[in-house]
Backbone as CSV, one residue per row, in Angstrom:
resi,resn,N_x,N_y,N_z,CA_x,CA_y,CA_z,C_x,C_y,C_z
1,MET,87.221,76.322,87.801,88.536,75.516,87.363,90.030,76.264,87.767
2,GLN,90.240,77.188,87.599,91.833,77.211,88.405,91.973,76.548,89.791
3,LYS,90.686,77.064,90.487,91.160,76.634,91.706,91.429,74.892,91.899
4,MET,89.775,74.346,91.344,90.990,72.698,91.380,91.910,72.275,90.526
5,LYS,93.081,73.464,89.435,94.066,73.109,89.108,94.581,73.107,90.149
6,GLY,94.474,73.970,90.677,95.316,74.861,92.130,95.970,75.244,92.050
7,GLU,95.871,76.329,91.350,95.991,78.174,91.335,95.728,78.863,91.791
8,LEU,94.849,78.605,92.133,94.242,79.917,93.853,94.197,79.573,94.998
9,ILE,94.519,80.236,95.556,95.223,79.780,96.787,93.745,81.470,97.579
10,ASN,93.384,81.022,98.779,92.738,81.384,100.289,93.096,82.495,100.223
11,ARG,93.029,83.869,99.859,93.337,85.283,99.900,92.857,85.168,101.555
12,ASP,92.285,85.134,102.397,92.413,85.042,104.066,93.910,84.350,105.055
13,LYS,94.149,83.060,103.740,95.310,82.346,104.404,96.919,83.032,103.852
14,ALA,96.547,83.602,102.435,97.465,84.282,102.406,97.829,84.947,102.964
15,ILE,96.692,85.868,103.737,97.164,87.062,104.370,98.248,87.308,105.646
16,GLY,96.807,85.889,106.223,97.162,85.214,107.113,99.204,85.028,106.952
17,THR,99.303,84.464,106.359,100.590,84.051,105.938,101.906,84.989,105.935
18,ALA,101.580,86.007,105.073,102.188,86.929,105.705,102.098,87.653,105.582
19,PHE,101.127,87.857,106.901,101.454,89.053,108.620,101.962,87.481,109.399
20,ASP,103.191,86.233,109.670,102.968,85.265,109.969,103.909,86.267,109.503
21,PHE,104.609,85.381,108.295,106.636,85.770,108.184,106.261,87.510,108.648
22,GLY,105.900,88.136,108.543,106.557,89.733,108.801,106.782,89.650,109.988
23,ARG,105.914,89.237,111.080,106.614,88.686,112.499,107.332,88.488,112.513
24,CYS,107.212,87.118,111.895,108.706,86.237,112.388,109.997,86.926,111.876
25,ILE,110.394,87.795,110.239,110.964,88.930,110.630,110.935,89.923,111.841
26,ARG,110.346,90.186,112.331,109.987,91.526,112.786,110.909,91.614,114.110
27,ASP,110.703,90.531,114.731,111.186,89.275,115.607,112.558,89.065,115.678
28,ALA,113.296,88.647,114.455,114.462,87.906,114.933,115.040,89.594,114.657
29,TRP,115.127,90.422,113.850,115.115,91.670,113.942,115.375,92.412,115.156
30,MET,114.654,92.387,115.965,114.774,92.735,117.109,115.241,91.807,118.124
31,ASN,115.907,90.799,118.638,116.262,90.190,119.091,118.048,90.206,118.374
32,TRP,118.053,91.061,117.005,120.094,90.669,117.041,120.984,91.790,117.575
33,PRO,120.137,92.958,118.204,121.040,94.017,118.747,121.220,93.184,120.285
34,PRO,120.469,92.577,121.278,121.089,91.856,121.855,122.105,91.029,122.211
35,ARG,121.851,90.050,120.720,122.844,89.691,120.989,123.883,90.087,120.058
36,VAL,124.996,90.897,119.240,125.359,91.556,118.801,125.998,92.589,118.538
37,ALA,125.247,93.138,119.800,125.907,94.132,120.477,127.542,94.820,121.403
38,ALA,127.488,93.174,122.507,128.915,93.460,122.989,129.746,93.333,122.056
39,ASP,129.690,92.510,120.462,130.976,92.390,120.385,130.890,93.291,119.413
40,MET,129.815,94.107,118.511,129.558,95.254,118.287,130.310,96.325,118.350
41,ALA,129.957,96.257,120.582,130.406,97.577,121.012,132.667,97.523,121.234
42,ALA,132.357,96.374,121.079,134.296,94.971,121.875,134.468,96.293,120.582
43,ASP,134.015,95.696,118.920,135.116,96.061,117.734,135.379,97.500,118.083
44,LEU,133.919,98.540,118.157,133.970,99.909,117.897,134.824,100.867,119.406
45,GLY,135.059,100.402,120.537,135.857,100.722,121.693,135.162,101.370,122.650
46,VAL,132.831,101.234,122.992,132.636,101.663,122.601,130.985,100.940,124.230
47,GLU,130.459,101.254,124.643,129.949,100.764,125.832,128.879,100.407,124.946
48,ALA,128.716,98.521,126.240,128.295,98.052,125.225,126.701,98.016,125.366
49,HIS,126.077,98.675,125.998,124.382,98.863,126.967,124.430,99.945,125.780
50,ALA,124.993,101.397,125.577,124.521,101.988,124.490,124.803,102.037,122.969
51,MET,125.505,100.320,122.531,126.144,100.367,121.610,124.659,99.435,121.655
52,GLU,123.608,98.334,122.170,122.708,97.888,122.001,121.619,98.940,121.887
53,GLN,120.770,100.222,122.592,120.637,101.035,122.613,120.358,101.625,121.432
54,VAL,121.053,102.098,120.700,121.543,102.760,119.445,121.079,102.061,118.084
55,LEU,121.384,100.538,118.660,121.506,99.932,117.837,119.073,99.204,117.875
56,GLU,118.782,99.121,118.943,117.594,98.992,118.557,116.682,99.992,117.812
57,GLN,117.607,101.796,118.594,116.669,102.478,117.718,115.942,102.598,116.740
58,HIS,117.483,101.985,116.114,117.634,102.414,114.529,116.696,101.297,113.622
59,ILE,117.314,100.310,114.315,116.690,99.237,114.362,114.082,99.185,114.111
60,ARG,113.643,99.900,115.006,112.303,100.122,115.549,112.328,101.317,114.665
61,GLN,113.394,102.157,114.210,113.270,103.209,113.219,113.006,102.344,111.753
62,HIS,113.846,102.101,111.704,113.570,101.451,110.198,112.679,99.887,109.685
63,LEU,112.032,99.440,111.365,110.745,98.687,111.156,109.983,99.271,110.711
64,ALA,109.055,100.232,111.663,108.010,101.188,111.829,108.151,102.244,109.897
65,ASP,108.715,102.031,109.320,109.016,102.642,107.647,109.070,101.054,107.124
66,LEU,109.641,100.220,107.087,108.539,99.382,106.545,107.267,99.160,106.615
67,ALA,107.077,98.919,107.942,104.926,98.595,107.974,104.806,99.113,107.333
68,GLU,104.883,100.967,106.862,104.471,101.304,105.873,104.027,100.584,104.272
69,THR,104.976,100.178,104.328,104.677,99.334,103.450,103.688,98.734,102.847
70,GLU,102.833,98.608,101.579,101.745,98.094,101.517,101.917,97.159,100.481
71,ILE,101.178,95.763,101.070,101.626,94.524,99.915,100.241,94.188,99.028
72,GLU,100.309,94.275,98.206,98.499,94.348,96.609,99.257,92.483,96.363
73,LEU,97.971,92.331,97.129,97.609,90.480,97.024,96.182,90.795,95.820
74,ARG,96.623,89.471,94.825,96.044,90.150,93.216,95.058,89.031,93.179
């Protein structure tokens, strides 16, 4: 009855959608350092390449930490 009313969703589709969304967010974060590193480096008076490397390192670690988060789909 709930499925007919549109109150239930397909679990596999929900998991796939969540995975795709997570990948999109990850890709956006991984593409951020090359876009902002030069401006941030200029603001701080440091070398752009070093700034990009540090940003990438910290973002990778943060994303790895977030990847450990479990999502409970009920």
